Backbone as a ProteinNet text record, in pm:
[ID]
protein_1_A
[PRIMARY]
MHFVKAKGILSSKNGMNLYRGCTHGCIYCDSRSKCYHMEHDFEDIEVKENAIDLLACALKRKRKKCMIGTGAMTGPYIPLEIEIGNVRKALQLIDTYGFGFTVITKSDRILRDLDLLQKINEKTKCVVQMTLTTYDEELCGKVEPNVCTTRERFAVLKRLRDAGIPTVVWMTPILPFINDTEDNISGILELCQEAKVYGVICFGMGLTLREGNREYFYQQLDRRFPGLKEQYMRTYGNQYIIESPDGSRLMELFYRKCKEAGILCDNEQIFQYLHAFPENDFGGQISLWDLGVE
[TERTIARY]
24200.8	24119.1	24025.3	23975.4	23875.4	23781.1	23662	23558.8	23534.8	23505.5	23468.9	23352.4	23279.8	23177.7	23239	23239.6	23296.8	23190.7	23235.4	23143.5	23120.4	23218.4	23206.3	23296.1	23280.7	23359.3	23433.3	23375.9	23441.5	23511.9	23636.5	23710.1	23660.1	23715.8	23676.1	23712.8	23806.6	23847.6	23789.8	23688.8	23616.5	23702.1	23799.7	23874.9	23818.2	23838.2	23785.6	23885.6	23883.6	23960.4	23862	23842.3	23749.8	23811.8	23944	24018.5	24128.7	24176.9	24295.1	24393.6	24517.1	24617.3	24638.4	24744.2	24776.3	24864.9	24859.1	24942.8	25038.1	25052.6	25144.7	25290.9	25322.1	25456.7	25560.9	25521.9	25619.6	25709.5	25840.1	25933.6	25934.5	25882.9	25892.5	25761.9	25659.6	25523.7	25510.8	25474.3	25455.9	25333.7	25237.1	25114.5	25137.8	25257.1	25292.6	25329.2	25344.4	25387.3	25288.7	25342.2	25257.9	25165	25196.3	25111.7	24971.6	24951.1	24818.4	24735.7	24794.4	24722.5	24650.1	24720.7	24665.2	24700.8	24601.6	24626.6	24641.7	24609.1	24619.8	24742.1	24782.3	24891.6	24858.8	24958.2	24935.6	24877.8	24920.6	24871.7	24737.3	24689.9	24557.6	24457.3	24403.1	24324.9	24197.2	24177.2	24053.7	23952	23838.9	23732.6	23619.6	23583.9	23473	23343.1	23278.3	23165.5	23046.1	23037.4	22926.6	22970.2	23086.3	23141.9	23048.9	22989	22906.5	22777.4	22718	22598.9	22633.2	22748.7	22790.3	22814.2	22875.2	22902.6	22773.2	22677.9	22549.2	22481.6	22482.3	22421.3	22495.7	22629.1	22709.7	22686.4	22679	22658.2	22518.1	22419.9	22283.2	22273.4	22351.7	22341.9	22416.1	22511.4	22594	22513.2	22524.9	22450.1	22524.5	22654.3	22735	22819	22820.7	22900.2	23049.3	23129.7	23272.7	23345.1	23476.6	23557.1	23566.8	23545.7	23563.3	23694.5	23778.3	23908.5	23931.3	24019.8	24061.1	24202.1	24268.4	24401.3	24514.2	24484.5	24590.7	24657.7	24582.5	24637.2	24658.6	24570.1	24573.3	24545.8	24624.2	24597.7	24458.4	24367	24229.2	24215	24307.8	24297.6	24390.3	24386.9	24455.5	24382.5	24447.4	24380.3	24244.3	24227.2	24101.4	23984.2	24012.2	23906.1	23832.5	23901.5	23835.5	23727	23749.8	23651.1	23542.6	23583	23489.1	23413.8	23485.1	23422.2	23377	23433.7	23389.1	23422.3	23536.1	23572	23470.9	23438.3	23341.7	23204.4	23162.3	23034.8	23036.9	23150.4	23163.3	23156.9	23221.4	23218.8	23076.5	23001.5	22862.9	22782.1	22804.2	22735.4	22779	22909.6	22963	22905.9	22894.7	22835.1	22686.1	22614.5	22470.5	22438.1	22516.6	22487.5	22558.6	22635.4	22691.1	22811.5	22893.2	23014.5	23134	23245.3	23369.8	23449.9	23556.3	23632.8	23780.4	23865.7	24008.6	24063.6	24161.8	24214.4	24365.1	24434.1	24578.1	24597.6	24668.3	24688.1	24820.4	24866.1	24977.2	24941.6	24811.4	24765.1	24689.9	24717.3	24644	24503.5	24467.4	24329.9	24229.1	24276.1	24185.4	24116.7	24177.5	24116.6	23985.5	23963.3	23834.5	23721.1	23749	23644.9	23652	23717.7	23733.5	23598.8	23498.6	23367.1	23308.8	23319.8	23265.7	23350.7	23481.1	23568	23532.5	23507.2	23468.3	23332.9	23237.5	23104.6	23113.7	23191.2	23207.2	23275.5	23379.1	23453.3	23368	23276.7	23188.7	23088.2	23042.5	22943.2	23006.9	23115.7	23178.1	23328.8	23402.6	23548	23604	23697.5	23766.3	23914.7	23998.6	24143.8	24206	24286.6	24356.7	24501.2	24542.3	24679.5	24753.4	24867	24943.3	25084.1	25129.5	25263.9	25365	25471	25584.6	25712	25787.7	25910.6	26036.9	26023.6	26142.7	26122.2	26213.7	26208.7	26252.7	26346.5	26401.1	26305.2	26269.4	26170.4	26220	26344.6	26397.7	26399.6	26439.3	26439.9	26298.7	26205.2	26065	26018.5	26057.4	26018.5	26075	26185.7	26243.8	26179.2	26148.2	26096.5	25946.2	25873.2	25727.2	25691.5	25719.2	25722.2	25589.1	25479.3	25353.5	25248.5	25293.7	25201.5	25258.9	25179	25223.8	25343.8	25422.7	25547.2	25523.7	25630.6	25622.9	25569.7	25617.5	25571.7	25422.1	25373	25230.1	25150	25202.7	25135.8	25138	25249.3	25259.8	25153.8	25129.4	25024.3	24888.1	24865.8	24740.5	24727.2	24834.7	24831.6	24796.2	24847.3	24816.3	24671.1	24620	24478.7	24389.1	24423.9	24346.3	24357.1	24476.4	24494.7	24402.1	24400.1	24317.4	24168.5	24134	23993.6	23953.6	24046.7	24015.2	24013.7	24070.1	24072.5	24206.1	24205.7	24332.7	24404.1	24537.2	24618	24723.8	24761.1	24869.4	24960.3	25089.9	25186.3	25249	25257.6	25333.6	25472.1	25573.8	25711	25774.7	25730.3	25772.7	25740.1	25825.3	25949.4	26067.6	26169.7	26296.4	26394.2	26439.9	26515.9	26665.9	26732.5	26876.9	26952.1	27047.2	27135.1	27061.8	26933.7	26856.1	26801.7	26714.5	26656.7	26678.7	26775.2	26806.1	26915.1	26880.1	26974.6	26913.2	26999.9	26951.5	26874.7	26926	26858.6	26717.4	26700.6	26568.4	26471.4	26514.6	26427.4	26391.4	26491.8	26467.1	26376.6	26399.6	26318.7	26172.6	26145.5	26006.9	25939.2	26009.6	25949.3	25926.5	26009.1	25984.8	25855.4	25830.9	25705.2	25586.9	25603.7	25496.8	25465.4	25570	25548.7	25473.6	25512.2	25444.4	25299.4	25273.3	25136.1	25054.6	25118.4	25050.7	24983.2	25057.7	25001.6	24986.5	24889.3	24862.6	24974.9	25020.5	25123.9	25195.7	25310.5	25389.1	25411.5	25367.7	25387.1	25519.7	25602.8	25730.9	25758.5	25788.9	25816	25965.6	26046.6	26190.5	26248.9	26379.3	26449.5	26483	26393.8	26414.2	26286.8	26281.4	26163.6	26157.3	26050.1	26038	26036.8	26099.3	26103.4	26068.4	25970.8	25936.7	25901.9	25873.4	25851.8	25742.1	25773.5	25680.1	25725.8	25735.2	25781.1	25933.2	26005.6	26151.8	26197.6	26137.8	26179.6	26153.4	26037.8	26005.6	26099.4	26125.7	26214.2	26352.9	26407.6	26540.5	26541.7	26435.8	26424	26428.4	26358.8	26356.4	26487.6	26557.4	26690.3	26783.2	26779.6	26861.3	26829.1	26703.1	26658.3	26688.5	26670.6	26677.8	26801.6	26862.3	26980.6	27083.6	27145.7	27238.2	27346	27364.7	27465.9	27416.5	27301.5	27254.5	27196.8	27142.1	27087.8	27196.2	27314.3	27424.3	27462.8	27458.3	27488.1	27384.4	27257.7	27152	27174	27205.3	27222	27340.5	27448.8	27565.1	27534.7	27459.2	27433.8	27324.7	27218.4	27098.9	27062.9	27116.9	27078	26928.9	26862.3	26717.6	26640.6	26695.5	26628.4	26492.9	26398.8	26266	26269.9	26330.3	26340.7	26474.9	26470.1	26589.4	26607.5	26709.2	26729.7	26846.6	26830	26936.1	27053.9	27177	27293.6	27293.7	27226.4	27218.9	27087.3	27019.1	26884.8	26873.6	26961.2	26951.8	26969.6	27068.6	27094.2	26979.2	26925	26815.6	26687	26663.3	26545.2	26558	26677.7	26698.9	26666.8	26711.3	26680.9	26530.5	26464.9	26320.8	26245	26274.4	26203.6	26232	26354.8	26389.6	26318.1	26317.1	26252.2	26101.2	26041.2	25896.7	25864.2	25944.8	25922.2	25934.4	26037	26057.3	25941.5	25883.6	25774.7	25637.2	25631.1	25501.7	25417.8	25483.2	25414.6	25414.2	25298.5	25288.2	25363.3	25445.2	25521.6	25515.4	25422	25398.4	25295.7	25339.7	25251.3	25122.7	25133.2	25013.5	24912.1	24959.9	24868.6	24804.1	24882.5	24827.8	24719.9	24744.3	24644.3	24519.2	24536.8	24419.9	24336.1	24402.6	24332.7	24260.7	24326	24266.7	24141.9	24143.9	24032.2	23918.2	23944.9	23845.9	23738.5	23615	23501.2	23476.6	23433.7	23424.5	23354	23249.5	23175.8	23243	23348.7	23414	23529	23561.2	23678.7	23803	23904.9	24027.8	24119.5	24084.8	24172.5	24156.3	24236.1	24224.7	24324.6	24341.2	24436.5	24373.5	24438	24388.5	24489.5	24443.1	24533.5	24528.9	24619.4	24619.6	24495.4	24467	24356.6	24384.2	24283.8	24297.4	24329.2	24439	24482.6	24425.1	24338.8	24279.9	24199.7	24207.9	24138.5	24013.1	23900.5	23774.4	23748.6
-4074.9	-3980.7	-3907.1	-3796.2	-3722.4	-3654.2	-3620.1	-3565.3	-3417.6	-3341.2	-3200.8	-3170.7	-3064.4	-3013.9	-2897.8	-2910	-2806.4	-2704.4	-2580.8	-2475.7	-2479	-2527.9	-2536.6	-2647.4	-2683.3	-2794.5	-2758.6	-2673.4	-2639.1	-2504.1	-2500.4	-2374.7	-2291	-2172.9	-2085.2	-2143.7	-2236.6	-2303	-2443.8	-2472.7	-2600.5	-2720.1	-2695.9	-2804.3	-2834.5	-2956.1	-2993.4	-3081.7	-3070.4	-3157.9	-3233.3	-3359.8	-3440.3	-3479.4	-3485.2	-3514.1	-3409.7	-3393.1	-3309.7	-3392.4	-3398.2	-3485.2	-3605.3	-3681.1	-3792.7	-3892.1	-4017.3	-4121.8	-4184.1	-4124.4	-4179.1	-4168.3	-4068	-4054.6	-4003.6	-3939.1	-3886.7	-3784.1	-3801.2	-3723.3	-3574.9	-3539	-3402.5	-3325	-3378.2	-3326.1	-3179.1	-3093.7	-2951.5	-2925	-3015.8	-2994.5	-2993.2	-3034.3	-3025	-2881.9	-2793.1	-2656.5	-2586.1	-2507.6	-2441.3	-2337.8	-2291.2	-2187.9	-2238.1	-2370.6	-2425.6	-2438.9	-2403.9	-2395.9	-2526.3	-2637.2	-2763.7	-2781.3	-2768	-2761.9	-2899.9	-3004.7	-3140.5	-3210.1	-3323.1	-3401.9	-3441.7	-3437.8	-3460.2	-3598.8	-3697.3	-3834.2	-3860.1	-3764.9	-3774.6	-3714.3	-3798.5	-3750.7	-3681.6	-3562	-3488.3	-3524.8	-3576.9	-3618.5	-3516.5	-3461	-3365.6	-3446.6	-3461.2	-3552	-3509.1	-3380.1	-3331.8	-3300.8	-3352.3	-3318.4	-3356.2	-3472.8	-3519.4	-3437.4	-3403.3	-3317.5	-3180	-3126.2	-2995.7	-3001.7	-3110.1	-3123.4	-3133.7	-3210.9	-3223.9	-3087.5	-3010.2	-2876	-2785.9	-2793.1	-2708.3	-2742.4	-2870.6	-2910.9	-2874.7	-2885	-2847.5	-2698.9	-2617.3	-2472.3	-2421.2	-2497	-2447.1	-2434.1	-2318.9	-2293.8	-2346	-2361	-2403.5	-2524.3	-2624.7	-2744.3	-2710.4	-2785.1	-2759.3	-2885.8	-2878	-2986.2	-2970.3	-3079	-3081.9	-3155.8	-3098.3	-3158	-3191.7	-3287.6	-3319.8	-3376.1	-3368	-3425.4	-3325.1	-3194.4	-3094.6	-3080.9	-3099.6	-3084.5	-3217.5	-3310.9	-3438.8	-3551.9	-3657.9	-3774.2	-3828.4	-3827.1	-3869.2	-4019.6	-4098.2	-4243.8	-4296.6	-4229.9	-4281.5	-4406.6	-4491.3	-4614.1	-4590	-4476.1	-4446	-4436.2	-4403.8	-4392.3	-4524.1	-4635	-4765.4	-4782.1	-4725.4	-4733.3	-4626.5	-4501.6	-4389.7	-4379.6	-4392.3	-4392.1	-4257.7	-4147.2	-4016.5	-3987.8	-4038.8	-4014.1	-4081.9	-4205.7	-4276.3	-4208.9	-4166.6	-4096.1	-3966.3	-3896.5	-3773.1	-3801.6	-3909.2	-3947.1	-3978.6	-4043.1	-4074.9	-3947.6	-3846.7	-3718.5	-3647	-3646.8	-3580.9	-3645.5	-3777.2	-3848.5	-3814.3	-3816	-3789.5	-3651.2	-3550.7	-3413.1	-3370.5	-3461.3	-3433.6	-3341.9	-3345	-3265.2	-3349.4	-3282.9	-3352.1	-3371.6	-3450.6	-3482.9	-3500	-3449	-3477.6	-3494.4	-3582.2	-3617.9	-3632.3	-3590.7	-3614	-3721.8	-3828.4	-3937.7	-4007.3	-4085.3	-4176.6	-4315.6	-4344.9	-4471.1	-4554.8	-4685	-4775.3	-4805.2	-4751.7	-4769	-4701	-4613.3	-4546.2	-4645.8	-4761.9	-4860.8	-4915	-4902.7	-4941.6	-4866.1	-4742.9	-4656.2	-4646.6	-4741.9	-4736.8	-4730.7	-4799.7	-4797.9	-4657.4	-4582.8	-4446.8	-4350.7	-4368.6	-4284.2	-4299.7	-4422.3	-4447.4	-4384.9	-4396.9	-4339	-4188.2	-4123.4	-3978.6	-3941.4	-4017.4	-3986.1	-4005	-4099.5	-4121.7	-4008.1	-3952.3	-3844.9	-3708.2	-3681.6	-3549.8	-3564.6	-3567.7	-3576.7	-3615.1	-3708.2	-3748.9	-3759.9	-3696.2	-3703.4	-3744.5	-3849.4	-3894.1	-3845.2	-3777.1	-3728.4	-3815.5	-3868.9	-3961.5	-3907	-3906.5	-3859.8	-3971.7	-3943.2	-4034.5	-3954.5	-3992.1	-3918.1	-4002.9	-4133.6	-4219.1	-4342.5	-4364.5	-4482.9	-4606.9	-4589.2	-4699.5	-4736.7	-4864.2	-4909.5	-4897.1	-4929.7	-4919.8	-4774.4	-4685.3	-4542.9	-4491.8	-4540.3	-4501.3	-4536.6	-4653.7	-4696.9	-4609.3	-4542	-4450.9	-4312.9	-4268.2	-4132.3	-4125.3	-4230.2	-4236.3	-4370	-4385.6	-4517.8	-4588.6	-4516.9	-4582.2	-4579.5	-4583.4	-4581	-4673.1	-4708.6	-4805.6	-4751.8	-4842.3	-4806	-4753.5	-4706.1	-4653.5	-4758.1	-4882.2	-4985.3	-5012.7	-5005.8	-5025.3	-4907.7	-4787.9	-4671.4	-4678.5	-4727.3	-4745.9	-4843.9	-4948.8	-5044.8	-4976.4	-4883.8	-4807.9	-4723.4	-4655.7	-4572.7	-4654.4	-4774.7	-4860	-4907	-4936.5	-4973.6	-4858.3	-4739	-4621.4	-4597	-4613.6	-4601.6	-4696.7	-4821.5	-4921.4	-4894.5	-4822.5	-4787.8	-4658.4	-4595.4	-4473	-4347.3	-4354.3	-4238.8	-4167.3	-4039.8	-3967.8	-3948.3	-3944.3	-3930.8	-3821.8	-3764.7	-3666.9	-3710.5	-3698.5	-3735.7	-3609.8	-3606.8	-3503.6	-3561.1	-3511.2	-3553.4	-3448.4	-3450.3	-3351.3	-3401	-3373.8	-3299	-3389	-3325.4	-3392.2	-3345	-3436.6	-3402.9	-3402.6	-3289.2	-3284	-3393.5	-3453.8	-3558.1	-3688.5	-3698.6	-3820.6	-3877.7	-3804.3	-3855.5	-3761.4	-3669.7	-3576.1	-3634.6	-3743.8	-3810.6	-3830.2	-3844.5	-3870.3	-4001.5	-4103.5	-4233.8	-4224	-4145.4	-4133.4	-4059.9	-3946.7	-3869.2	-3950.1	-4010.4	-4089.3	-4207.8	-4274.6	-4391.3	-4356.8	-4248.2	-4206	-4171.2	-4099.2	-4057.8	-4175.8	-4277.3	-4399	-4467	-4468.9	-4523.4	-4439.7	-4309.3	-4219.7	-4243	-4263.5	-4288.1	-4418.3	-4523.3	-4652	-4644.4	-4566.6	-4553.3	-4453.1	-4387.4	-4289.6	-4178	-4121.6	-4012.2	-3888.2	-3805.5	-3682.6	-3581.3	-3565.5	-3466.4	-3496.6	-3430.8	-3443.3	-3303.9	-3283.9	-3158.1	-3164	-3063.9	-3055.8	-2909.4	-2879.6	-2742.7	-2716.6	-2790.4	-2776.5	-2888.9	-2892.5	-2997.9	-2948.8	-2976.1	-2931.4	-2947	-2877.6	-2880	-2750.3	-2733.6	-2618.7	-2667.3	-2589.8	-2620.9	-2495.8	-2508.4	-2399	-2455.6	-2366	-2408.6	-2514.3	-2623.1	-2734.4	-2851.2	-2831.9	-2944.8	-2956.3	-2845.1	-2853	-2940.7	-2919.1	-2995.9	-3144.9	-3177.8	-3319	-3378.2	-3303.7	-3350.4	-3380.8	-3290	-3312	-3430.2	-3445.3	-3559.2	-3690.6	-3693.2	-3813.9	-3836.6	-3728.5	-3745.6	-3813.2	-3769.9	-3833.9	-3982	-4013.4	-4151.7	-4239.7	-4185.9	-4268.7	-4245.2	-4126.8	-4092.4	-4027	-4103.8	-4046.7	-3959.3	-3840.3	-3746.5	-3647.8	-3673.8	-3588.3	-3456.6	-3457.9	-3333.8	-3227.5	-3266.7	-3171.9	-3114	-3197.8	-3149.2	-3048.1	-3074.1	-2978.1	-2845.7	-2854.3	-2732.9	-2651.2	-2718.8	-2647.6	-2582.8	-2652.6	-2606.2	-2501.4	-2519.2	-2436.3	-2350.4	-2380	-2303.7	-2313.6	-2198.9	-2196.5	-2149.4	-2172.7	-2130.2	-2197.5	-2125.2	-2179.9	-2267.6	-2218	-2294.1	-2366.1	-2497.5	-2582.2	-2639.9	-2592.9	-2634.5	-2731.1	-2831.2	-2927.6	-2859.8	-2893.7	-2840.3	-2877.1	-2987.9	-3033.1	-2993.6	-2895.3	-2862	-2825.6	-2738.5	-2693.3	-2809.4	-2892.2	-3005.7	-3105.6	-3130	-3225.9	-3172.9	-3042.2	-2986	-2995.4	-2976.2	-2995.3	-3138.6	-3232.8	-3373.9	-3397.9	-3339.9	-3355.5	-3308	-3187.1	-3132.2	-3213.8	-3257.3	-3334.8	-3468	-3536.4	-3667	-3655.3	-3552.1	-3532.7	-3506.5	-3422.9	-3392.8	-3518.9	-3599.7	-3722.6	-3820.1	-3819.7	-3912.9	-3858.5	-3731.3	-3671.5	-3644.4	-3615.5	-3588.8	-3438.8	-3382.8	-3240.4	-3211.9	-3105.4	-3072.5	-2924.1	-2852.6	-2712.7	-2707.9	-2668.2	-2671.8	-2593.5	-2474.8	-2391.3	-2460.4	-2520.3	-2590.1	-2710.7	-2779.6	-2896	-2851.9	-2744.6	-2697	-2645.5	-2585.2	-2545.2	-2668.1	-2773.4	-2897.4	-2955.4	-2956	-3013.9	-2937.3	-2807.4	-2725	-2712.9	-2741	-2714.4	-2822.6	-2781.5	-2871.3	-2887.1	-3004.2	-3029.6	-2924.6	-2861.2	-2763.3	-2627.5	-2610.8	-2480.9	-2466	-2340.9	-2310.4	-2337.9	-2400.8	-2432.3	-2311.8	-2199.7	-2084.2	-2008	-1904	-1818.7	-1856.3	-1768.1	-1789.7	-1876.1	-1986.1	-2078.9	-2087.7	-2086.1	-2095.6	-2234.6	-2260.6	-2387.3	-2397.8	-2524.9	-2541.6	-2454.4	-2388.5	-2310.8	-2404.7	-2376.4	-2466.4	-2427	-2327.2	-2288.7	-2403	-2418.3	-2527.3	-2475.5	-2536	-2491.9	-2567.6
9489.1	9414	9509.3	9462.3	9537.5	9438.8	9485.7	9398.4	9429	9322.6	9339.1	9244.9	9276.3	9184.8	9107	8974.5	8889.3	8851.4	8823.3	8780.9	8630.2	8557.2	8412.2	8361.9	8235.2	8182.1	8053.7	7968	7842.3	7853.3	7803.1	7798.2	7680.8	7665.8	7555.3	7419.4	7416.3	7291.6	7282	7366.5	7363	7403	7489.4	7551.4	7688.4	7736.1	7867.3	7941.1	8073.4	8161	8248.6	8218.3	8297.9	8431.4	8433.9	8555.9	8571.2	8694.5	8719.6	8799.8	8748.2	8805.3	8715	8740.6	8652.3	8726.2	8684.1	8744.9	8644	8526.3	8426.7	8471.8	8553.3	8607.9	8510.7	8400.8	8305	8374	8357.5	8439.2	8402.6	8287.3	8235.3	8245.7	8305.5	8293.9	8336.4	8242.2	8269.6	8356.5	8355.6	8432.1	8582.8	8624.9	8766.7	8807	8710	8739	8831.3	8923.3	9023.2	8962.3	8843	8781.1	8751	8749.5	8724.3	8851.9	8965.3	9092.1	9127.7	9112.1	9156.2	9303.6	9388.1	9531.6	9595.8	9523.8	9577.6	9518.9	9578.2	9523.6	9380.1	9294.3	9152.1	9124.3	9202.1	9181.2	9248.9	9327.7	9390.1	9291.4	9204.5	9091.9	9137	9085.1	9110.9	9003.7	9046.1	8955.3	8962.8	8849.2	8844.9	8837.2	8952.1	8960.6	8876.3	8842.7	8761.1	8617.6	8577.2	8445.6	8331.6	8337.8	8226.2	8216.1	8329.3	8327	8270.4	8311	8259.4	8108.7	8062.9	7920	7840	7891.3	7822.9	7807.5	7914.4	7908.4	7810.4	7811.5	7723.7	7577.2	7545.3	7406.5	7358.4	7446.5	7409.7	7377.1	7448.5	7432	7308.8	7261.4	7151.3	7023	6959.7	6836.9	6714.6	6726.5	6612.6	6651.5	6565.8	6592.7	6584.7	6659.4	6664.3	6710.2	6716	6770.6	6922.3	6994.2	7138.7	7167.5	7252.2	7277.6	7423.1	7447.4	7584.1	7581.4	7695	7707.9	7714.9	7703.4	7704.1	7840.4	7946.1	8080.5	8152.2	8133.4	8204.2	8107	8115.6	8032.7	8062.2	7965.2	7993.1	8016.1	7960.2	7973.7	8082.8	8197.8	8315.7	8364.4	8444.7	8490.7	8553.6	8621.9	8689.3	8591.6	8465.1	8365.8	8346.8	8362	8348.3	8453.4	8571.1	8680	8666.9	8636.1	8635.1	8502.2	8392	8260.3	8208	8258.5	8213.8	8067.4	8020.3	7880.8	7788.2	7819.2	7734.1	7738.3	7855.2	7866	7786	7790	7713.1	7563.4	7520.7	7379.9	7333.7	7419.4	7384.1	7362.9	7447.6	7431.8	7304.5	7279.3	7160	7034.4	7035.4	6922.7	6909.3	7019.6	7018.4	6963.7	7003.7	6964.5	6836.1	6775	6643.2	6639.8	6745.4	6748.4	6702.6	6675.7	6645.8	6773.5	6764.4	6884.7	6851.6	6939.6	6931.8	7072.4	7086.5	7217.8	7208.3	7314.7	7327.7	7433.6	7397.9	7491.8	7464.7	7560	7537.8	7592.5	7595.6	7652.9	7549.9	7550.5	7461.4	7511.9	7628.5	7677.1	7585.8	7500.9	7407.5	7315.4	7293.3	7203.8	7259.5	7389.8	7447.4	7379.8	7338.2	7282.7	7130	7067.1	6922.1	6850.3	6905	6840.7	6835.3	6944.6	6948.4	6865.7	6867.2	6785.2	6637.3	6595.7	6456.5	6424.7	6516	6491.4	6475.6	6562	6553	6421.8	6385.8	6264.2	6138.7	6143.2	6028.3	6012.1	6126.2	6121.2	6100.7	6172.8	6167.7	6147.7	6258	6248.7	6384.5	6384	6505.8	6474.3	6555.8	6538.2	6671.2	6668.6	6788.9	6782.9	6888.4	6900.4	7000.8	6958.5	7040.8	7064.5	7187.7	7220.2	7201.2	7126	7110.3	7135	7235	7266.1	7254.7	7270.7	7273.9	7187.9	7095	7009.8	7086.7	7178	7256.7	7370	7376.7	7475.3	7619.4	7642.9	7779.1	7825.5	7737.7	7771	7794.5	7715.2	7733.2	7874.2	7922.7	8056.8	8166.8	8139.6	8238.1	8233.1	8112.7	8095.2	8119.9	8080.7	8094.8	8159.7	8289.2	8351.7	8371.6	8387	8424.6	8314.6	8190.6	8077.1	7970.7	7872.3	7773	7694.2	7638.7	7573.8	7432.5	7372.7	7236.7	7139.8	7150.1	7057.1	7073.6	7195.2	7218	7162.6	7173.3	7115.4	6962.9	6909.9	6764.8	6716.3	6793.9	6757.9	6757.4	6850.4	6853.2	6726.9	6689.3	6569.1	6445.2	6437.7	6322.5	6326	6445.8	6457.4	6413.3	6454.2	6415.7	6265.5	6211.2	6066.1	5992.2	6035.9	5969.3	5986.4	6094.8	6120.1	6049.9	5979.3	5906.5	5990.6	6111.9	6201.4	6188	6150.2	6134.8	6267.8	6260	6380.7	6363.6	6476.6	6484.5	6598.8	6579.7	6683.6	6742.8	6875.8	6946.7	6975	6907.6	6935.7	7026.1	7148.1	7245.4	7386.3	7485.8	7474.1	7435.4	7378.8	7352.2	7459.5	7541.3	7661.1	7631.5	7652.3	7628.8	7704.9	7635.9	7690.6	7720.2	7679.3	7704.1	7573.3	7506.6	7381.3	7263	7276.4	7167.9	7077.7	7010.1	6921.9	6783.5	6683.9	6548.6	6542.4	6609.4	6607	6663.4	6768.6	6829.8	6737.7	6683.9	6595.8	6471.9	6410	6289.1	6317.5	6430.8	6465.2	6485.1	6556.3	6579.1	6446.6	6361.2	6234.4	6140.6	6150.5	6071.4	6116.2	6245.9	6296.9	6247.7	6249.9	6203.5	6055.8	5978.4	5835.3	5813.7	5885.7	5869.4	5913.7	6019.4	6070.1	5989.3	5893.3	5807.3	5888.2	5983.6	6062.5	5975.2	6009.2	5932.7	5951.1	6074.1	6102.4	6231.7	6249.5	6372.2	6429.6	6553	6623.5	6699.1	6675.7	6746.2	6776.3	6902.6	6944.2	6958.9	6884.5	6896.6	6978.9	6984.6	7057.6	7197.7	7290.3	7426.8	7507.6	7620.4	7707	7784.7	7860.6	7949.4	8093.5	8180.5	8323.8	8402.3	8489.2	8577.6	8714.7	8807.2	8945.3	8952.6	9015.8	9026.6	8943.3	8812.7	8731.2	8731	8750.9	8755.9	8872.6	8989	9106.4	9086.4	9029.6	9006.5	8901.8	8796.4	8690	8745.7	8823.4	8879.6	8976.5	9052.1	9143.2	9064.6	8951.8	8870.4	8796.7	8760.7	8702.5	8802.1	8927.5	9031.2	9044.2	9030.7	9049.8	8929.7	8809.1	8688.5	8603.1	8616	8537.2	8630	8718.4	8817.9	8753.5	8812.1	8766.1	8662.9	8600.5	8492.7	8544.8	8665.2	8721	8730.1	8772.5	8785.1	8648.5	8544.9	8410.5	8364.3	8395.4	8362.3	8436.3	8562.1	8641.9	8594	8557.3	8504.6	8370.3	8288.1	8151.6	8145	8224.3	8207.1	8327.8	8444.6	8562.5	8587	8601.6	8623.7	8500.7	8381.9	8259	8246.7	8184.7	8156.6	8032	7926.1	7801.3	7798	7791.6	7793.8	7653.4	7582	7444	7431.6	7346.9	7322.6	7252.5	7291.3	7220.1	7072.1	7037.4	6898.3	6832.2	6889.8	6844.8	6697.9	6649.5	6510.7	6413.5	6439.7	6351.3	6355.3	6472.3	6484.9	6422.1	6429.5	6363.8	6211.9	6159.3	6016.2	5975.9	6058.2	6033.9	6039.4	6138.9	6156.2	6032.1	5986.2	5870	5743.7	5728.9	5609.5	5608.9	5723.1	5731.8	5709.8	5765.1	5746.7	5600.2	5536	5395	5310.2	5336.6	5261.4	5280	5401.5	5431.9	5396.1	5355.3	5324.5	5447.3	5560.3	5687.2	5713.7	5742.7	5774.1	5904.6	5904	6024.9	6058.1	5997.9	6031.3	6144.4	6262.3	6379.6	6358.7	6299.4	6281.7	6191.5	6083.5	5993.9	6062.6	6143.8	6214.3	6313.1	6387	6482.2	6411.2	6295.3	6217.2	6183.6	6142	6107	6229.1	6343	6463.3	6506.7	6491	6538.3	6438.3	6311.9	6207.6	6204.2	6228.2	6212	6062	6014.8	5869.7	5787.4	5842.4	5762.3	5762.2	5845.6	5857.9	5759.9	5728.6	5647.5	5729.4	5668.8	5739	5752.7	5691.9	5698.7	5828	5844.6	5962.3	6069.5	6164.8	6272.1	6380.6	6412.3	6512.5	6624.7	6748.5	6862.8	6923.3	7017.5	7088.8	7174.5	7218.6	7313.1	7434.9	7480.7	7601.7	7717.3	7789	7894.3	8030.5	8036.5	8164	8222.7	8352.5	8418.9	8484.9	8448.7	8507.3	8636.1
[MASK]
++++++++++++++++++++++++++++++++++++++++++++++++++++++++++++++++++++++++++++++++++++++++++++++++++++++++++++++++++++++++++++++++++++++++++++++++++++++++++++++++++++++++++++++++++++++++++++++++++++++++++++++++++++++++++++++++++++++++++++++++++++++++++++++++++++++++++++++++++++++++++++++++++++++

């Protein structure tokens, strides 16, 4: 890891990156893309040493309460968080100043902060977003090797359910020839139904590959799925959007299963919910968290 002094902490959409870089090792990670201008090795975590002071100043200045988000670019509950504690410190500030909070994670380390998540949710609103891509545990270990498995994340979702904290699942990306199967989609949605998640975000059956993450993805295919890189290259070449050959059929399955389970699956409506502070109207056009890195 290395330390830097940041100029700001909150984006225009009130998202924040307390760290830059990640050690989860997910083979598909878009944050490795060169367009994000991360000049250091991805696993060499950049710690914003003044992040908490910047956040305190930003929250004090805000005239209107809102949802504060994290996790769009970097998994906030990387192992280093146990040592540094910036997420917990940020949660304490968010609770103190009466803001809402939402986080995207795939780590069960979030349970360390269950007390603060509950306090925020009781006062305003807290939503935990959890990524689930693979129903099969062995496959999960290949695709997301250095983070807790799907079953462990499912246990987190149930703990949050029992604590009264709403949850949203990101079922993305779905990797062609790897996890683009009916069994995988159905299995994940069955877990979501049991955990009573509010909604499932899905951007279609596929992924995006661009300079930076494409090279890493192909390297990991060679390592974990021998011969599959060649199939990708033959099928997709250098395309940015990589769609599963079974995409249409699997999306039909996805929508049907969500409807049967009573799970919201309209991305726009889910993002409206995530961004809406309790006193605000849920209507209007809402965009994704700003992914710009400060």
